[in-house]
N, C-alpha and C positions, 0 to 999 in steps of 0.2 A: 441751543448750542451745546456738545458732549465733551468730557474731560478725560485726560489720559491716565489718571491715577488708578492703580489696580491693587488687588490683594492676592497673595500667594499661599501663605502658610495657614494651617488649620489651628494654630495655637497662638493665643495672646500671651506675650511674655511679661510677667510682672517684674521679673528681675532686671528688665531693661531700663527702668527709671533711674535717672542719675541722682535724684534726691533721696535722702534717708526718710522713710515714712514713719518710723516708730514714734518720733517726737512731735509730729505735726498735729494741730488741732483738727477736730472733726468739722464737717460742714455746719453752718449755723443752724439754730433752731428753726429758722424759717424754711428749711428744707425738709424737716422731719415730718411736717404735716402732710406733705405730698406723698409720703410712703403709704398713707392710708387710702389713696385713691385706687380703686380697682383697676382702672385703665393702665396703671403703671406696672401691673403684674403680668403683662403680656396677654391679657384676655382677648378673645376673638372680637372682631368688630360686630356691632349690632347689625342685624340684617333686616330687610324688609322696608318698603317705602314709608311705613307708618313711623319708623324710627328717625326719619330724616326731617330736620326742621323745615317748615314750609318755605322759609326764605331761601333755602338752598336747593329746592326742587329744580330739576332741569326738564321743563315740559317739552314733549315732542322730540326728545333726543333721537329716538329711533327713526322718526320721520325725517329729521334733519340729516341724519347720516344717509338715509335712502336717497333723498334729493341730491345731496352733495356727490355721492358716488355715482349716481345716475348721470349727472352732468359731466363728471369726469370721464365716464365710460363713453358716453355719446360723443363728446368732444374728441376723445382719443380715436374713436372709430372714424370720425369724419377726417381727421388728419391722416390716419392710416390709409383711408380710401383715396384721398387726394394724391398722396405719394405713390400709391399703387398704380393709379391712373397715369401718372407721369412716367413711371418706369416701364409700364407694359406697352407703351405706345408703339415701340418698334421691336417688341418681343422681349420676354424676360429671360435673363441669364442667371446663373448661380450668383454671380457678383451682385446683380441688382436685387435679387431676393435677399441677399445678406444686408444690403443697404436698407431694404424695407424693414427687416426685423429690427435692426439697430434704431431706425427712425421711430418705429412704434414704441419701443421702450423709452426712448428719450422724450418723445412727445407726450406720452402718458405721464411721465415724471413732471414735465413742465406744466401739464394740465392741472395736476394736484395743486401746485403752487398758485396757478392762476385763479382757480375757483376759491382757494383759501383767501386770497387777497380780496376777491369780490365779497365773500361772506364777511370778512373783517370790515370792509368799507361800509356795508349795510348797517352793521350793529354800531360802529363808531359814529357814522354820520347821523344816525337817529338816536345816538346817546343811549343805547341799550346795553344791558349787561349780557355778555355773550353766553352765559350759562343759564340765567333765569329768564332772559328776554324781557325783563322788566326795565324800568327806568334805571339807568346806571347810578349807583350810589357808592360813596366811599365805604370801605370795610369798617365794620363795627370796632370800637375801641374799648368795649366793656371787658375788663380783664380781672380775673380772680387771682390775686397775688399768692394764694395758697397753692395754686397749681403751677409748679415751678417750670421755668424755661432756662435752658443753657444756650448761651451764644458761644459757638465753638469755631475756632479758626485754626485749621491744620496748616503748618508751615514746613518748608523744606529748603534750607540753605538760602533763605530770602534776605534781602537788605533789611536789617533790623530796624533802622530809623523809620523806613517807610511802613513797615508792618505795625510798629507801635503807634505811629502817628495816625494811621488809618483806623486802628482799633480804638484809640483814645477818642478820635473825633466821633466815631459811632457811639461809644459809651457816653460821651458828654451829651450827645443828642438824645440818647435814651433817658438820661437823668433829667433832661429838660421836660420830658413828658410827665414827670411826677410818678411814674409807674415802674421805676427801676427795681423796686423791691421784689418783683416776681422773677428777676433774672440773676444769673451768675455768668461769669465770663471765663472761658477756658482757652488758653493759648497752647495748642497741642503740637509739639515740635518733633519732627523727624530729622532734624538737622544733623548732618554728619561731620561738618567742619567744627572742630572743638572751639576755635576762637569765636565763630559766629554764635555757637551755642552759649558760650559764656556771656557774650553781649546780650543775647536774648534773655537770659536769666536775670541779669542786672536790670535790664530795661523793664522786664515784667515786674520785678520787685519794686522799682520806682513807680511804675504805673499803678500798682496795687495801693501804694501809699497815697498817690494823688487822688484816686477815685474813692477811697474810703471816706466815710462809712456808707456811701450811697450804693456802691457795687463791690462785690467780692471778685477779685481776679485771681485765677489759678494758672499755674504753668507746670506742664509736664513734658519731659523730654524722654523719648525712647532711644536707646542706643541701638537696638535691633529693629530695623525698619521693616518688620514683617508685614507684608500686604500693602505697603505704601500708604496712600491716602485712605483707602478703604480700611486697611488694617489699623490705621491711626484712629479713625472714627469708631471702629468696632471695639478697639481696646477701651476707649472712653465709655462707650455704652455698656460694655460688660463690667466695668469697674464701678462707675458712678451713675449710669443711666437710670437706675431704679429710683434715684432721688428726683428725677425730672419727668414731667409729662412729655416734653418735646424738646427738640434742639433746633436752633437756627444755624445753618452751616454757611460760613462765609469763607472766601479765599483770601490769600495774602494781599491781593489787590482790590478786594471788595470794600466798599463803604456803603453803609445803609443809614437812613434817617431813623430817629427814635420812634416816630409815629408809624413808620412802616413796620418796624419790629413789633410794636404793640398790636398793630392790626393783624399781623400774621399769627401772633400768639392767641389773640381773641378769636380769630377764625377757627383755630384748632380746638379751642375750648368749646366753641358753639356747636361744632359738628362732631359727634363721637364716631362717625364713620370715616372722617377725613384722616388720611395717613400722611399726605404730602401736599404742600401748597407751594408752587414754584412762582416766583416773581419774574419779571422781565428786566434783567440787569442792563442798564444803558451805559455804553462806553463813554468815558469822559477823560479830560486832562491830557489829551494828545496834542503834541506840538508840531509834529511833522506833517507834511502835505498828505501823505498816505493815511496817517492816523486821523487827520481831520476829516478826510473824505469818509473813512469808515464810521467814525462816531456820528457824523452828520446823517449818513444814510440809516444807521441803526436807530438813531433817535427819531428820525422822521417816519420810517416805515415799520419798525419792529412792533410798536404797540398795536397798529392796525392788523398786521399779519398774525400777531399773537392772539388777538381777538378772533380772527378768522379760524385759527386752529382750535380755539376753545369752543367755538360754535359746534364743530362736529366731533371733537375729541371728548367733550363733556367731562365725565369722571375718569377718563382713561388718558390723561395728559402725560407728558414726559417730564423727566427730571434732568436738569442740566448741571448738577453737581455742586451748585453753590447758590447763595442768595435765595434759599428756600428753607421752609420749616418742615420737620419730619417728626412724626409721633414715634417716640423711642421704643415703646413696647412692640409696635408693628414692625419697626426696622429690625429689632433684635430677633423677633420670632420668625420673620419671613425673608430676610435679606442676606443670609449667609451664603456667600458666593462660592460655588465649586470651581474647580479648574476645568478647562476644556481639554478633551483628549488630544494627545499629540504635542508636538513641539511648537514653540513660537515661530513665526508671528501669528499664525492662525489658531494655534493651540496654547495650552498653558493658562497663564493668568488672564483674567478678563480685564482688559484695559479700560474701555469705556463702560465703567461699572454703573453709571447713573441710569442709563437706559434700562439696564437689566434690573436694577433695584426697583424702578418704577413698575416694570412688568411683573415682578414678583409680588409687590404690594397689591397690584390690581388683581392678580391671579388669586390672592388670598381673600378677596372680597372687599378690600379697602378702596376708598376713593383717592384718586390722584388728580389734582386740579391745577390749572394754570390761571394765575391772576394777571390779566392783561392790562389792568389799570396802570396809569402813570404814577409811580411811587418813587420815593427816594431810594432807589436801588441801583447802585453804580458798580462798574468794574473798569479795569484798564486793559488796553489792547496793545499788542506789539506795534511799534512805530514805523516799521518798514516792511516791504514785501518779503524779504528773505527771512526775517524773524517770524513773520506771519505764516509763511510757508513751512518753516520748521515746526511750528506748533501744529499746523494742519497735518504734517507727516505723522505725528503721534496719534492724532484723532483718526486719521485714515486707517491705521492698523487696528485700532479699537473698534471702529465701526464695521470694518470688514469681518471681524470676528463674529459680529451679530448675525451674519448670514448663516452661521452654523446653528443659530438658535431659532430660526424661522419656524421650525416644526417641533420645537420643544413642547412638552405636554402641558396642557392646561392654560396656556397663555391666551389672553384676549386678542381677537383679530386686529384691533387697533394697535396693540403693542407689537404685533408681528409687522404691521405696516410701518411703525416707527423704525424698527430694525432695518426694513428694506429701504425706506427713504433715506435713512442715515447713511447706509452703505452707498446708495446711488448718488449721494451728494459728491462722492469722490469717483466712483466708477463711471458716472455720467461723463466726466471729462475724457476718460479713455475711450468710451463709446463714441463721443462726438469726434474725437481725433481719428479713430478708425473709420467712422462713417465718411468723414471728409476725405480721408486718404483713398478709400474705395471709390468714392465719387470722382476723385481726380483720375484714378486709374480707368474708370469707365469712360470719362469724358475724353481722355487722351486716346484710349483704344478706339473709340468711335471716330475720332478725328484721323487716326492713322489708317484704319481699315477702310478700304474702298466700299462704298455703298453698293449693294447688290439690288439692282432694279428689277431683274428677272430671275426668279428662283426656280420656276417651273420651265420645263423644256418647251411646252407649247403655250406659254403665257402670252396673251394678246396685248394686255396693258401693263405698264410698269407699276411697281409698288413704290410709291413715293414715301420717303421718310416723313414721319409725322412729328410735328413740333408742338409741344405743349407749353409754349411761352406764357400764355395767359394763366394756365394752371400753376406753373412754377412761381410766377409773380404773386399769385393769390396765396399760395402756401407760405411763401416767404413773408408776405405782409401779415398773415395770421400769426406766424411764429413771432415776429417782431412785436406785434400788438400784445401777445400773451406775455412777453418778457417785460415790456415797458408799461403797459396799461396799469398794473397794480401800483407802480411807482407814481404814475400820474394821479391815481385815486388818493394815494397817501398825501401827495402834495395838495390836492383839492381839499381834503379834510383839514389839513394844517392851515391852509389859507382862510378857511371859514372859522376854525375853532382855536388856533394857536399861533397865528401869524406874528403877534407881538412877541411871543416867546422866542421866535427865531430872528427878531430884529426888524420885522416889517415884511409886507407882502412882496415888494420888489426884490429885496435881498434874498428872501426865502425862495422865490421862483427862480432867480438867476443861479442860486446855489444848487437847487435841485437839477437844473439843466446841466450845470457843470458836473454834478455827480453822475448823471446819465452818460455823458461823454467819457468821463473817467472810467466808469464801469465797463464801457465798450472797449476802451483801450487796453485795460489790464486783463480782460476776460481771456484772451488767447494765452497770455503768460501764465495765469493761474490754471488754465486748462492743461497746459503742458506740465506744470509742476504736479498737479493732481494725477495726471495720467502716469507720470513716472513713479509717483508714490504707490499707486495701485500695482504697477508692474514690479516694483521692488518688494512689496509685500508678497506677491505671488511667487517671487524668486526666493523667498525665505529670509529676506533681510529684516531684522527686527530693530527696535529703537531702544534707547536707554532712558532712564528716568532722570531728568535734569530740570533745573530751574529755568522757566521761560524768561525771555528778555522783554521788558515793557518800556524801557527808557528810549526816548528818541535819539537817533544817531544817524549821521550822514554816512551812507555806504560809499566806500572808496571805489573809484573806477575799476581798479584791477579786480576787486571782489565781484563787482557787478558783471564784468566781462567773463570772469571765471565761472560764475554760476549760470550765466545765460548765453555764453558764446555758442555752444552747440545748438541751442534753440535758434539763434540768429542765422547760423549757417544753414540749418534745415529750412528755415523760412525763405531764405534767398534761393536755395536750390528748388524748393517746391514751387515758388513763384515763377522762377525761370522756366521750368518745364511746362507749367500750366500756360504761361503766356505764349510760349513757342508753339505748342501743339493745340491748345484750346483757349484762344484769347477771350472768348465770351465767358467761359467758366472762370477764367482768372479774375475777372472783375467781380464775380460773385464771392471769390475767396479773399478779396483785398482786406476786409476788416480783420480777418484772422491773420493774414500774412503781415499786415502792418504791426500788429501787436507783437508778433514773434521777432520781426526784424528790428524793431525799436525796443527790445526787451531791456538791454543794458541801460540806455538813457532813461527809460521809464523807472527802473529800479533806483538809479542814482537820483533823478530829479524828484521823485515822490518821497524820498527819504530826507529831503531838505527841510530843516527847521526854519530857515529864512523865508522860504516860500509859504510855509504854513503860517508864519507870523504875519507876513505881508497880507494874506487873505483875511486873517483875523482882525487886523487893524482896520480893514475896509468893511468889516461886518459880514463877510462871506463865509459860508460853511460854519456859521456859528450855531450853537445848540442852546437850548434853554438854560442849561447849567452854567453857561458863560454869560448869556444876556442878563439873566436874573439868578445869580449863583445861589445855590442852596446853602443854608447855614452850615451844614455838616461838611460841605466841600470847602467853604471858607475857613473853617476850623482846621481842616486837614492842611490846607496851604500854609496857614499861620504856624501850625506845629512843625511843618517841614522847614520853614524859614528860621524859626527860633526853637529848635528842639529843647525840651526840658533837660536840665543837667542830670547826669547819672553819676553817682558816687561809686567809682571803681573799687574803693576800699571798703564798701559797705559789707557788713556781715551777712552771711547766708540767712535768708528768711525762710525757715522750714514751712511756714504756713502757705507757701506757694503751691503746695500739693496737698489736697484734702486727703485725710486718712479714712474717712467714713466710707468704706467700700461695702457694697452689697452685690457681690459677684453674680452675674447672670451668665447663662450658657446660650451661645448663639449657634443654633443648629445649621448645618450646611444643607442648602435646599437643592433637591434634584431638579435639573433642567431637562433631562431626558432619561426615561426609565432604562433605556438600553445601556446607558453609561454606568449604571450601578453606583451612582454617587450619593452619598449620604453621610450620616455621622453627626458629630457635634463639635463645636468650637469652644473648648474649655478655657478657663483663665488659669494660667500656671500659678502655683503658689511659691 
C-alpha cells in the first residue's frame, strides 16, 4: 500500500525548529560509539553473493521470476484469445477492437494478482519462507546495542492524545524486550496549528519523563514544512542520521510491538546489503461496518498475498512508507528526490515517494525486502467509504506520476513493474468502466441494426449470426474464479492454521463469505470513484496535503446522496437503456448496476457503528487482534481511556531536541538524464 507525502524544496531549513538549540544537551554516550561504524558514513553496499549471509540467500530467484511471468503471459494470452474469439464471431469493428485492447490490459493486470495469490498460498500452506524457501522461522532477535536505531514518527496536525498514546504503547512494548538501549525515539512534527503544536510539545515532554531512563524521547517541530513527510525525514537524517545505523519509520496511526522492532533492527544488522525491510501493517481498531470488513479482509488475505509478492520480488520489493526499517546511510546517499518536470498533478513534487525511494535503493545495488510474516505491525484505516475514497484520491495522483518514471535510467525491471501496477490499481477502474460502456454500445447497436443475412448479390445461403454463449460463459467463469479463488485459498490456509485466532472455523468461514459479498457490492462504487479520480488528475486537478480521518463516523444521508447521486442516476439510465434494447446483456451488467444504484444506501449503512458492533458481539468479522488482543494494543486502549496527566504550566524542557548534529548532505538523484536533474541537498546553517 503507497502514501501521499512528498518533498519539494532542495534545502533543509535549520532555522525552522521552534526550540532553542544552544542550551540542549548532546545525545547520550550510547550514541557516540555508533559513529565509528563505517556503514554510517554512507559507504557503498558490499557486492557479490559471497558477502551475503547464507541464511538470506534467495535460491532460484531468476527461475521463480521466469516461471511466474511465463504463467502470467500464458494466462493473459488465453484470456485475450477467448475474448477475440467472442468478438470476431460476426465480424470485428473498431469498437470491438477497442474492447479487446482494454480487456487484454485488464485481464493481464488481474492475472498478476491471481498468480501472486497462488504463489503465496503454496509457501504459506507449506510453511516456507518466501525468500529462502526454507522452513519459515521467526526473524532473529540478536541485537548489538552499540549499533543505534532511531524510531521516528512524522506527524502533521494529528490528534495529540492518539499520537502520544500509540507512541507510548509502542515504546513500553519495546522496553519489555529488555533491548530498548539500542533505540532512541523521535517525534518529528510538521504541525502548522500553533495550539496543536503546543500540546504536542507538552505531551512529548511528559512522555520523555515517563519513559526515562529506559528510552530517550526527542521532539522536533519544523515551522517550514519543506518537502512534507519526505522533507521531514530527510531533515532528521541530515541532522542526526549519522548517529544511527537505521531508522524505523512509523505513521501517526501506527502501533508496533517491541519484538517486531527488535527483529527489524536485528535483520538490518545481520545483512550489510539490506537497505530496507518492509513489514505488512495489519489494520485494526475499526468500529464501523466498512472498517471491520476492510480490516478482516486485510488480516485474512494480506499475509498470504505478501508472501506471494515476496516469492517473485525477492530483493526488489516495494516500500509502503511506514512500519519499515531503513538503513540511513543508503537513504541519504541514494534517495534524494528530484521534482518531475511540469506542473502538478503529473509534474512537480513526487507524492508517492515510497515506491520511488525503494526503486532508487535497488538501483544503487541495495536489497529491498518484504517481511511477510505475521508480526505486531498495525495501522488504522478510514472508517467509511467517503474518507477511504478521499485518501485514495491522493494516492491516485501519486501513483499516476509513476508512469512518467517507467523509463527512468537504471531502474530494475521489477521496480518499473511496481510503478505500472500501482498506477493500474486506479486506471483499471476507468478502463473497466470504458470497456463496459463500449460493450453496452456494441450490444445496443447490434440489437437496433437489422441483421444482414445476404451480403453478396448472388449469395445462395444466408449468413446466420453466430452466438458464442458457451465461450462468453467460460470467460466470465474464468474471470470470477481469478477474482475469488485467491480469497478462498486465504480462507483455506486460515482454517487449517489460524482458525482459533479468528474465533473458530464456522465464524471465520461465514465472515469470509460476508466479505466476498460485501466486496462485490462496493466494487462498482469504488470503480466509479477511482475512474473519476483518474479523470480529474488528467484534467489537471491536484490535491492538498491534509490530515486523514480515521475515526468512525456515521455518514449523513444528505452527504451520501450528494457524493453518489450522479452515480445513481447514471446507473438507472444505463440499466434502463440496456434492458430496453439488449435485455440479455442487461442481466450480465446487473452486478455493476446494483452497486451504482444502491451507492447512497451502501455509503450510509456501511458507515454505521451500530452495525459493526452488532457483528463484533456475534464474533463475525473478528480479527486475531480482537480475539486475542496483543499487549501493545491493550496498552493503547488503556492509555486512551485514562491518558496521563500533562502539566500545562511545566517549564520548557530544552532536552527535547538533541544538539549533537553531524550534518550530512543528501544529493538529489537523477531519474532521467534528459531532465538534467542533479545537485545536492544541503542543511542550512
